[in-house]
N, C-alpha and C positions, 0 to 999 in steps of 0.2 A: 831484556828488551823485547825479544821475540814473544815471550809470554804476555808482556804488556800490550803489544800490538795485537796479538791474537784476542786478548780480552777486549780490547777496544773495538776490533771488528765484530766480535760476538755481541757486544753491547749495542753496537750500531745496527746490526742485523735484527736483534730482538726489538729494538725501538722502531725500526722500519716495519717489522711484522705487526707489531702492536698497533701502529698507526693505520696500517692497511686493514686490520680486522676491525678497528673502531670505525673506519670509513665504510666498510662493506655493508654492515647492517643498515646504515643510514641511506646508502645508495639504494639498497634492495627495498627499504621502506618507501622511498620516493617512488620507485618503479611500481610497487604494489599499490600505492595510493592512486597513481595515474591509471593503472588498469582498473582499479576499483571504481574510479569516477566514471569510466566508460561503462562498466557493468551496471552501475546505478541507474543508467538511462532507462532500463527496463522497470526498475522499482519506482521511478519518477512518475509513472502513469498513475500511481495511487498514493504516493507519499511525498510530502514537501520537507525541505530542510529548514524552512522559515519557522520561527517560533509561533505556535498557535495557528498556523495556516494549515488547517486540516482539509483532507480531500476524501477520497474513498476510505483511506486509512488515516491514522493520526499523524501529526507532525512528528518528525524524528529529531527535532532540535532538543539538545540536552538529554539524549536518550540513555547514556550510561548512568547507572545507579538509580534509574527511575524504576519504581515498582510497576510491574506489568498491569495494564488495565486501569491506570489511575490518572491519566492526563485530564485535568479538570475541564478543558475546553472541548473535549471529544466525547460525544454521547453514544458512540456505537460499538463500544467494546462488548464482546460476547461475555456471558455469564462465566463460561469456562476460563477465559483469560483473567477476568477480575478475581476469580477465586483460586487462581493458580498458586499464589504466594511467591511468584518469581520476582527477582530483581534483575534488571538487564545489566549484564557485564560481558566480558570477553567470552566466558564459558557458556553462559545461557543463550547469548545471541548466536554463537556458533551452532549450538544444539537446535535453536529455532530455525535458522537458515537451512540446516540439514534436513530437518523433517518437522514442520510445525505441528502436524497432527499427532506425531509420536510424543512430542514434548508436552503438548497441551491438547488431549483429545477433546473433540467437539468444538474447537475454536472455529471462527467463521472466516479466517483469512483464506481467500481462494489462491493458494500457492502450494505447490507440491514439494518445494525444497530444492536445494543445490547440492548435488552429491559430490562434486569436485572440491576437495579440501582447499586447493590453491585458489580457486575462484572465490570461495567464502573468505579466505584470508585477505585477498585483495579488497573485497568489498568491505569487510570489517575495518581494514586499515584506512580506507577512505572515509567510512562513516564516523570512525572515532575522531578523525581530524575535523570533519565537516560539521559534526553535531556537538562539539565541545562548546561550553559556555563562552560567548564572546566571538565565536567564529563568524566570519562574513558569510551571508547567505549565498548558497550555490544555486544559481538559477539557470545557467546555460543548459545543463543536461535536462532539467525539468521542462523547460520550454520547448527544446528541440524534440524531446520524446512525445510530449503532448500533441505537438503539431502533427507528427506522424501518426499517432494513435487516432487523432480526430479525423484525418483523411481516411484512414483504414475503416474506422467505424462508420463513417458516412457511406463508404462504398457497401459495407455489409448491410446497413439498414435499407439501402436502396434496392437490394437485390432480394429475389424470392417472392413468392406469392403471398398475398395478404390472407390470414386465416379467417374463417367464418366465426364470428363472435356471438351469434344468436343464442347458442346453447353453451353455457360455461361450466366447466368442472369446478367443484368447490375450491380447489387450489389456486385458481385464477380469478375467481369472482370476488371483486372488492366489496367489502362491507363498510370500511371506515378508513379514513386518512387523517393523521394528526401531524402537526408541524411544530417543531421546537428548535430554536436556534438555527442550526444548519442541517437539521435532520427531519426527513419525512418518515413516518412509520405507517405501513400499509397492512391492514388486517383483512384477511380473506375468509371466505365462508367455511373453510376447514378449521378455523380458529387460530391460524398461525399469523404472526406479525413479523414483518421484515423491515429492517431499517435501511434507509438510503441516504447517502449524502445528497443534498439538495440539487447539485448539478448533475447527478446521475439518474434523476427521476424525471421523466417527460410527461406532460399532460397533453393528450391529443383527442381528437374527435373523429368519429366515423358515422355519418348519417346515412350510409348506404344500406342496402338490403342485407349486407353481411356484417354490418356494425352491431354493437351490443344493444340490448333492449334498454328502454328508458330506466334510468336510475339503477342499472346493473352494469357498472363499468368493469373492464377486464384488465388484469395485470399481466403484461407480456414481458418476458425477459429479453434483454438486449446485450450485445457485447460478448467477448470471449471468456470473461472471467466471472461472470454471474453477479457482478456488482452494479449493473445498470438495468433499467427497466422502463417501461412506458405504461401509463394508465390511460386506457382509451374509453372515452365517454360517448354517449349517443348525441349529445348537444353541448355547446359551450356553457350554457347556463347551469349545467350540473356541476361544473368543476368547483366553483367556490362553495356550493352547497355541501359538497362532500368534505372539504378540507377544514379541519378544526385546529385552531392555534391552541395547543395544550402541551404543557411540559410535566 
């Protein structure tokens, strides 16, 4: 009888331990997802979780098992990413979040990486849930972060002295502007072309003595991440003359 009772107690203890172990990962995963959602607010300045709602960067919807640089609705992938041969999964996304330039040299994402493994794990736990097919769009983090970024960027743009644009270096002298779908491409006198999401490029005028010469607009960077800019013309009538709708 004693052996039977001991065996019963042992079996009960084992069952209790197994139940606790099966519950612990689920509880930890839920905690990770919650922390990851908070961490995503930084990413939300450039990435949407809604299908084909592209911003500075591509939509992250249905991200897992997508080949890098292949989202049809996004036109601004770097050549380096398009030719990387990567497919996004737990391993490659963790490597990307750790150091994008190490994983794909010469990619154009203005992001230095996340060194803390636990922070990456939290973020990936949230993204894997939020980007799976059929997931409900997650907009709260997106809109809250964008509001804060907008206020901060407005303050930055309002501060500082305006540069003299009469004599322009080749790297900021605009030669051509093309527009296709949601992307502007700006070519400067040094032969380089930069792509901007349409909401990240502003067209302005400066008719003062410090403004640009006629038909010689200037490209000035804006923002902390290098993904925003303004093209400054000498007069409003120049704007449409420069922009060519071409894909």
